[in-house]
Every structure is written in structure tokens, then in C-alpha cells.
C-alpha positions in Angstrom: 7.0 -7.7 14.4 7.3 -5.9 17.7 9.9 -3.2 18.4 10.1 -2.1 14.8 12.6 0.7 14.1 12.9 2.4 10.6 15.9 4.0 9.1 16.1 6.4 6.3 19.1 6.7 4.1 19.5 9.2 1.2 22.3 9.8 -1.3 22.4 12.3 -4.1 23.5 11.4 -7.7 27.0 12.7 -7.0 27.4 10.7 -3.8 26.0 7.6 -5.5 28.6 7.9 -8.3 31.4 8.4 -5.9 30.3 5.3 -4.0 30.1 7.1 -0.6 27.3 7.7 1.8 25.1 4.7 1.9 27.3 2.3 3.9 28.3 5.1 6.4 24.7 6.1 7.0 23.5 2.5 7.5 26.3 1.8 9.9 25.4 5.0 11.9 21.8 4.0 12.0 22.5 0.4 13.0 24.8 1.5 15.8 22.2 3.9 17.2 19.5 1.3 16.9 21.6 -1.1 18.9 22.1 1.5 21.6 18.4 2.0 21.7 17.8 -1.7 22.0 20.1 -1.8 25.0 18.4 1.2 26.6 15.0 -0.4 26.0 16.2 -3.6 27.6 14.7 -5.7 24.8 16.4 -8.8 23.4 16.0 -7.7 19.8 14.6 -5.1 17.5 13.4 -5.2 13.9 15.4 -2.6 11.9 14.1 -1.9 8.4 16.1 0.6 6.3 14.7 2.6 3.4 17.2 3.9 0.9 16.7 6.8 -1.5 19.4 6.7 -4.2 20.1 9.5 -6.7 17.6 11.8 -5.1 18.5 15.5 -4.6 18.1 17.0 -1.2 15.7 19.6 -2.6 13.3 17.1 -4.1 10.1 16.7 -2.1 8.6 13.7 -3.9 10.7 10.6 -2.9 9.5 7.0 -3.4 11.5 5.5 -0.5 10.4 8.2 1.9 6.7 7.7 0.9 7.1 3.9 1.2 8.6 4.3 4.6 5.8 6.5 5.9 3.2 4.0 4.5 5.0 1.1 6.2 5.1 3.0 9.4 1.3 3.7 9.2 0.6 0.1 8.4 2.8 -1.4 11.1 2.4 1.2 13.8 6.1 2.1 13.8 7.0 4.9 16.2 10.7 5.4 15.6 12.6 6.6 12.5 16.4 7.1 12.6 18.4 9.3 10.2 22.1 10.0 10.2 21.5 13.7 10.5 19.0 16.3 9.2 20.9 16.8 5.9 19.7 13.3 5.0 16.2 14.6 4.9 17.2 17.6 2.9 19.9 20.2 2.5 17.6 23.2 2.6 16.4 24.1 6.1 12.8 24.8 5.0 12.4 21.4 3.4 14.1 19.7 6.4 11.5 21.2 8.6 8.6 20.3 6.2 9.7 16.6 6.1 10.5 16.5 9.8 7.2 18.1 10.8 5.3 15.7 8.6 7.0 12.7 10.4 6.2 14.2 13.8 2.5 14.8 12.7 2.3 11.0 12.3 3.1 10.5 16.0 6.6 9.2 15.1 9.8 10.0 17.0 12.6 11.1 14.6 16.1 10.6 15.9 19.5 11.8 14.6 22.1 9.1 14.9 25.0 11.6 14.8 23.8 13.8 17.7 21.4 11.4 19.5 18.7 14.1 19.5 15.1 13.3 19.5 14.1 15.7 16.8 10.4 15.2 17.3 10.7 16.2 20.9 12.6 19.3 20.0 9.9 20.3 17.5 7.1 19.7 20.1 9.0 21.8 22.7 9.0 24.8 20.2 5.6 26.5 20.3 6.0 27.8 16.7 7.0 24.3 15.4 4.1 22.7 17.3 1.7 25.1 15.7 3.1 24.0 12.3 2.3 20.4 13.2 -1.2 21.3 14.1 -1.7 23.3 10.9 -0.4 20.4 8.8 -2.9 18.1 10.4 -5.7 20.5 9.5 -4.5 20.6 5.9 -4.1 16.9 5.7 -7.7 16.4 6.9 -8.9 18.9 4.4 -7.1 17.1 1.6 -8.6 13.8 2.7 -12.1 15.2 2.8 -11.7 16.8 -0.7 -10.4 13.5 -2.1 -13.3 11.6 -0.6 -15.8 14.1 -2.0 -14.3 13.7 -5.5 -14.4 9.9 -5.3 -18.1 10.0 -4.3 -18.8 12.3 -7.1 -17.0 10.2 -9.6 -18.8 7.0 -8.5 -22.1 8.8 -8.8 -21.4 9.8 -12.4 -20.3 6.2 -13.2 -23.5 4.8 -11.8 -25.6 7.3 -13.8 -23.8 6.9 -17.1 -22.6 3.3 -16.9 -19.2 4.5 -18.3 -15.7 4.6 -16.9 -12.9 6.4 -18.7 -15.1 6.6 -21.8 -15.8 2.8 -21.9 -18.9 0.9 -20.8 -18.6 -0.7 -17.3 -19.0 -4.5 -17.8 -18.5 -5.5 -14.1 -21.8 -6.4 -12.4 -22.6 -7.3 -8.8 -24.7 -10.2 -7.8 -27.9 -8.2 -8.2 -26.9 -7.4 -11.8 -26.2 -3.8 -11.1 -23.1 -1.9 -12.2 -20.2 -2.6 -9.8 -18.2 0.6 -9.3 -15.7 -0.5 -6.7 -14.5 -3.6 -5.0 -12.1 -6.4 -5.9 -12.9 -8.3 -9.2 -14.4 -11.7 -8.5 -12.6 -14.8 -9.7 -15.1 -15.6 -12.4 -14.4 -12.1 -13.8 -10.6 -12.4 -13.6 -10.6 -15.9 -15.1 -13.7 -16.7 -17.3 -12.0 -19.9 -18.5 -12.0 -21.1 -14.9 -15.7 -20.1 -14.5 -16.6 -22.2 -17.6 -14.7 -25.2 -16.3 -16.4 -24.9 -12.9 -19.8 -25.0 -14.6 -18.8 -27.9 -16.8 -17.7 -29.9 -13.7 -20.9 -29.0 -11.9 -23.0 -30.3 -14.8 -21.1 -33.5 -14.7 -22.2 -33.9 -11.0 -18.9 -33.1 -9.3 -19.0 -31.9 -5.8 -17.5 -28.6 -4.7 -14.6 -30.4 -3.1 -14.2 -32.7 -6.1 -14.3 -29.8 -8.5 -11.7 -27.9 -6.5 -9.4 -30.9 -6.6 -9.7 -31.3 -10.3 -9.2 -27.6 -11.0 -6.0 -27.6 -8.9 -4.7 -30.7 -10.8 -5.4 -28.9 -14.1 -3.3 -25.9 -13.0 -6.0 -23.3 -12.4 -5.1 -20.7 -9.8 -7.0 -18.3 -7.5 -6.9 -14.6 -7.9 -3.8 -14.5 -5.7 -2.1 -17.3 -7.6 -2.8 -19.9 -4.9 -5.0 -23.1 -4.8 -8.7 -23.2 -5.6 -10.9 -24.1 -2.7 -14.5 -25.4 -2.5 -15.7 -22.0 -1.3 -14.4 -20.3 -4.5 -16.1 -22.9 -6.6 -19.4 -22.2 -4.7 -19.1 -18.5 -5.4 -18.6 -19.0 -9.1 -21.6 -21.3 -9.2 -23.7 -18.7 -7.3 -22.7 -16.0 -9.9 -23.7 -18.4 -12.7 -27.1 -19.2 -11.2 -27.8 -15.5 -10.8 -26.9 -14.9 -14.5 -24.1 -12.5 -13.6 -21.9 -13.7 -16.4 -22.9 -15.2 -19.8 -21.5 -18.7 -20.7 -23.0 -18.7 -24.1 -20.4 -16.3 -25.5 -17.2 -17.5 -27.1 -14.5 -18.3 -24.6 -12.4 -15.3 -25.4 -15.3 -13.0 -25.1 -16.7 -14.2 -21.8 -17.3 -11.4 -19.3 -19.9 -9.7 -17.2 -23.0 -8.7 -19.0 -23.5 -5.0 -19.5 -27.1 -5.2 -20.7 
């Protein structure tokens, strides 16, 4: 996944209806990316293009733009190409807001039409550089506020045993209320949990149980095969009394007593 370059394409509703814009922008981005590949002297690049369709240039909340930034963060992408600044937005203020946000992520933003490294131009301007620094401060403040709210919410859930007005049924292996974390397989699929216990009582090994479960069509939480380690975890939950197997099958769940 090395040498990843991202492209951002946006067309308004009118451009989308007229059938113009997308192909032109993609072609410009692909050509510019190929020129960059040549200059980088690398055999290939991975170009991933995100397309925003039917979105006005004045709208700040854009799903494709948000997805692109999240992808860049997750894959350490350092280059984004647009056809020109109007593809970010038509209004100058919003152009600068979005461009500054990209630059604050440590990403180089290029215009395919002019060949300009927009990020470098922003950094070379003292006022624009100050905007980037200010944005970083506000982003950090926003994250801190969000974390504080989450901690407060979890504390209340622990104290009340309620989430969204309903009792929290999920329990950890100590029998305490589980506020966060991925649901265990025995919680997601209580029918599977009961079958594991049934096979265990029949003297089946972990490997033998896993084989039978796969033959019977049971799936893991991700839709894959059941392995002996997952069988062992379900049995461990059962021995600790985390879930109740005496309830009717359609009511099996984690005890909330």
C-alpha cells in the first residue's frame, strides 16, 4: 500500500444532471498523479479517488471528504490532488477552511490544473500558518471535551446500570456491568453458546466442537469460521456464570442481576 495518493472529485447537482465534471476531474487527477510518479521515480502508485456527487460547493459536511480524510489518517497518506480549488468549494472562505484543515493533517494538497502545492503556499503565508496552528488548538480542545463527556457518560452508566433508559445486560467476566468493548460471541449468538455447552457436556474437545459447529453452519462474530479458541472463551464465560443457560433460547442473554 505504499505511495498512496488520494484524489478528491466534487460535482454539484447541476453538473451531475448535465453529465459533466466527474470524468474531466478524474482524468486531470490521473494525469497529474502519473507525472508525480515519474518525478518520484517509483514504478507504481496507488491512486484512490473519492467522489462527492450532488454536493454544493457551499456545504461543509461532505461524506466523501470525511471518508477521504479518515482514510488518509488510517493509511498515513500524505498527498491529495484536486482539479482546482473550486472543487473544494466555490466560496473563498470555505476553500481556505477545507484546505487549511487538510494542511493541518500534514497532507500536501495539489492542484492538477496549476501544479501548485497548495499546502506549501499556505505554510509560506504567515497568516495562513497561524490559522493552521489555531485550528490544531481547537481540534485538540474538541477532542478533550469529547473525551470528558464520554468519561462522564460511562460513570453515570456504571452508577445507574442504565443506558438510553434501558437496563444494561452486558456483563464482563467478573459479573460487573460492561460499558464498553466489543460484544463477545456468546452475547452475539446465544444459540451458539448453548450448542458449545451441549457439545462440552457430551465430552467433545475444543477442536472437535469447533469442527462440528462449522459443519452445522455457525459463524464467528465476523462471519468466519469458529476456532477452538472461541469455543474455549464461551466455556470460560459459562463456568463463570456470565450468561444464564436455564432461560428459554430466545431469552438467553447476559444476567443483569
